[in-house]
C-alpha positions, 0 to 999 in steps of 0.5 A, a space after each residue: 742757522 740765523 744770519 745776524 749782520 752777515 755772521 753765523 749766530 750760534 747758541 752757547 750749546 752749539 758753540 760748546 759742541 763745535 769747540 769740543 769737536 775741533 779739540 777732539 780733532 785736533 788731539 787725534 792728529 799725528 804727532 809730527 802734525 801736532 809738533 809742527 803746529 806747536 812750533 808754529 804757535 811758538 813762532 807766532 808768540 815770538 813775532 807778536 810779543 818779542 821785538 828785535 830790540 828785546 822790548 816787550 809790547 
C-alpha cells in the first residue's frame, strides 16, 4: 500500500472489497450485538440531530 500524506491509499477495487468484508462480518454478528449497535446508532442520531428544545439543526 502506498502512503500518501500519511494516509493509506486504496484503489477503488480494494475499497469495495474492504467494505464488502466489513458488511458481511457485521451481518454475521449475534442478534444481541447487532441490536445493541442499532440502539447506539439511534441514540447517536438523536444526539446529533435533535436538540433539547426540539429544534432541528
